[in-house]
N, C-alpha and C positions, 0 to 999 in steps of 0.2 A: 377325330381318330381316323388315321389312315389304315386301310385294310390291304394287306399284301398277300402274295401267293408265292409258293416255292415250286419251281419247275425242276423235275428230275429226269425228264426224257432225254434221249440221246441227241447228238448234234444234228442228226437228220431231221428231227421234228422241232427243234428249238425255235426256228423262225416262225413257223405257223403257230406253235404253242404260245409264243410271246405275243404275237399279234392278237390271238384269241383272248389272252389275259388282259391286254389293253382294251380291247373292245368290250369285255365284260365289265370293266370299270375298276379293276384293281389299281391301287396306287403304286405298287412296286412289285418287282420280280426279284426273287432271291435264288441263288444256287448255293450248294454246299459241297465241301470237299469230301467225297466218299470214294467210290470206285473210279471217279473221273475228275479231271481238272475243273475247278469252279469258274475260271476266267474265260476260257474259250467259248462256252455257251452264251455268255453275255455279249460277246462281239456279234454273234448272230442275232441275238435279241435286239441289240441296238440297231442293227441294219433293218429289221422288220417292224420297228415301232417308231413312234414320234414323241410321245409324252411320258410314258411310264418310266419310273425310276428303276435302276438296275443295281443290284448289290450282291456281295458274297456273304453268306451266312452259314458257315464261315470259310475263309481261306486259312490254312494253317500257317501262322506267322513264322514259327521257328523252323519250318521246313525250308525257309527262304532267307534272304538277307535284305536289308533295307533298300539297297539300290535296285534289286530285282523288283521288289514290291512297288517302289516309286515309279519305275518305268512302265510296268504293266498298268498300274492304276492311272497314270498320266495318259497313256494311249487310249484306254477305254473312256476316260473322261472326255478327251478331245473328240473321239469318234462319235460318242453318244450325244455330244452337245451339252455336256454338263449334267448328265443324269446318273452318273456312277457313284456308288458308295463302296468304299473299301472296308469291308467287314473282316476283322481278324480275330482269331482265337488261338490259344496256346496249345491245345490238345494236352495229353498227359505224358509223363516222362517215358513210359514204355514205348509209346508210338514214336516220339521224337528220337529216342536213342536207338531203338531196335528196328523200327519200320523205315524211318527217314535217315538214320545214321547221322544225326546232327547233335550238337551239344545241348545239354540241359542244365540249367542252374538258375536259382533265384528267379522263377518265371515272372513274378510281378515286376521286379526291377528290370529284368531283361525286356519285358514288353514296353515299359515306359521308355527305355532307351531306344528301342526299335522305332516307336512312333515318333519320338523326337528326331531321330536320324532321318526318317522318311520326310518329315516336314522341312528339315534343314536342306535336304537335297532339292525338294520342290522350290524352296525359297531361292536357292542358288540359281536354278533354272529361270525363275521368274525375274529375279533382280540382276542376274548376270554377274554377281559377285563371286569371290573365291569361296569354294567349298572347304570348310574347315570344321568338321564335326568330330569331336573327340569325346566319346561317351565311355561309360564303364564297360560295355560289351562290344560296341560297334564304333569304328573310326572310319570316316570318309574324308579324305584330304586331297583327292585328285579328281578333277573334272575338266579335261581339255575341251576347247570349243567344239571339236568334232563330235563330241558325245553329249552335247547339250541340246535338248529339244527347243524349238522356238517358243518363246513366251506367248506369241500370238495364237498358238494352238489351243490355249485355254482362256483366251481373252474373253472377258464378259462374264465368266463364271468361276475361274480359278481352279486350282487342284481340287480333287474330290474330298468330301468329308470322310473321316475315319471313325468307324464304330468298333468297339471292342466287346468281346463276349467274356462273361465271367460268371462265377457262382460264389466263390469265397470272398470274404471282405477285402483281402489284400488286392486281388485283381480288380474287383469292383471299384475300390478306391482309386486305383491307377486310372481306370476308365473315366471316373469323374474328374480326374486331374488333367489328363492329356487328350481325351477323345471328344469327338463331337456327338457321339451317341453310344448307347449301351445296348447290347443284345443279351437278354436273359435266356436261360436254358428252358426248354419245354418242361423239364422236371420241376421247375420252380413253381410253387403255389402262390396265390395272391397274398397269403399270410407271410410267406418268405420274402416276397417282393416288398411288402410294406414294412416289415420289421427288421429285415437284414439288408436288402439291396438298396433301398432308398437312403437310409442313413449313411451307408458306406459311400454311395455316389456323392452325397452332399458333403461328406468329409473331404473327399478328393477335390470336389469343385471349390471348396473354400481354400484349399492349398493354392489353387491357381487363381484365386480371387474371382471366381465365377459363382453362379448360383445353379441350383438344380434345374431351373428353367432353361439353362443354356445347353442341357443334355437331352437329346432325343432318346426315349426309352422304347425299345422294340421287344415284343414278346410273341412267341409262337404258342398259341393255346392248343392244348390237346383236346380234340373233339372226337366223339364216336357218332358218326353220322351214317344213316342208311334209310332206305324206304320201308323196310320191314323190321319186325322184331328180330328176326334171324340175322339180318345184315348188321343191325346195331349190336347184337350180342357178339357177333364175330369181330366187329370193330373194337368192342370193349376188351375182348380177349387179346387182340393184337396189342392194344395199349398196355394191358397188364404185363405182357411179355417185354415190351419196351421199357416200362417202368422198372421191372425186375432187373433188366440189363443195366439201366442207369444206376439203380440202387446198389449194384455189386461194385461200383467204382467209388473208392473212398472220397474222392473230390466232391461227390454229391451227398455224402452222409450228413452234412449239416442240415439239409432239408428234412431228412428222416428224423434227426434229433429234435428239430423244432416241432415236429408232429408226433413226438413221444414214441418214436419207433427206432431208437438208437440201436437196439439189439438186432434189427433187421439187416442192416448193412453187412456186418461180418458173416451172417448166415448166408446171404446171397453171394457174397464173394467166395465163400467156401464151396457153395454149390456150383458156381461158375467154373471153378478150378476142376471140378469133377465132370464138367460138361452136362450138368443137369438143367439145361436151359428151359425145357418145358415145365418141369416141376417148380422152377423158381417162380413162375407166374402165379402159382397157387398161394404164395405168401403175400401177394398184394391184395389186401382186404378192400372191401367195398368203400368204407369211409375214406381211406386214403386215395383210392381211385377217383372218387368224387371230388376230393380236395384238389386234385391235379387237373382232371378232365371233366368236360360236360358231355352229356348224352343228348344228341339233337333229335328230338321227336317231332319238333315243329320249328321251322326257321324263325318265326316271329318270337316264340318263347325263348329260343336259344340266343337270339340277338339281345333280348332283354337280360338274359343271364350273363352274357359276355360283357355287356355294358356295366352291369352291377358289379362284376368282379374286377374290371380293369379301368373303368373311368376314373380319372384322377391319378392313375398310376402310370399308364403307358400312352404314348402318342401314336405308336404303330403296332398293329396287331396282325398276326398271321395265323394260319391254321396248320397244326401239326397232326398229320394222319399217317401213322406207321402201318398203313394198309392201303389198298387201292380204293380211294374214296370216289364217289360219283361226282364228277366235276359240275354237273348241272345242279345238284343239290348244294354244292359249295357256292355256286354263283347265286342261288336263291338266298342263302344265308348272307352272302356279301351284300346283296341289295337290301335286305332287311336292316343290316347294320348301317 
């Protein structure tokens, strides 16, 4: 199992943060699309490291088009010497239409089309043939020589792998069909991964005449870590707030339903509309919190718990800490794992 880290610092510290992550022994560095661009930090990370893998978890696919994604990913793959992973997610309708002002329809089918279009563009650059991709949502039929990167830029390692994020069965099935890897959401429990995610991935893989073994599964596990009871209690409260926020989004309600909390999603959504963010956390009970997250009182014991939960399910594991976690403690946990 590979252990990864997510870096959220600014561009000014990304180089030193990435070098420190590589020295600590992490297998991969991930960025996410929040208040800042997810790609720019990875260019700095690539410049200051030699071995560690670099990926977006996630970049919002529908905020962009296939050619733009293909170009950025190609350049990062070439500059990093084959260490980049293009991780894509759909986001939800409100963000795509109201924040990005981009079209939204049939997200699972649109994502399939986008991935196939990106691969068609890469193939035309590598093979030098005519670009003639005509999909349901995206059409790319023009690629003059002036705009073709040289195939030698990725010689020896090829274009980057594509990972897709998902929760529901439809998007997860698409990931199994067209992606090289799958990124599960931190809200997903081991029960959800085993009973919902894996069957959907396998169904998609069978469509493409692949097996589940051909898909790398990445999960960011929520952990409450701290040196004192007070620090751990504060971490757990931060996680409760994060879980309440996730639970207010209908896309994540299947997880609540699987854990016999179907009524919780609509209650959280209603409270979110009223701006009752702090009170929402009170609805996250201890059993559900423990189903999603582990509390780290000792790195050795925590490592054993993480192995017990995720061995045989995921190949890559990260730490999700919606609070400022002690990086030294995280490295201790990393080394135990």
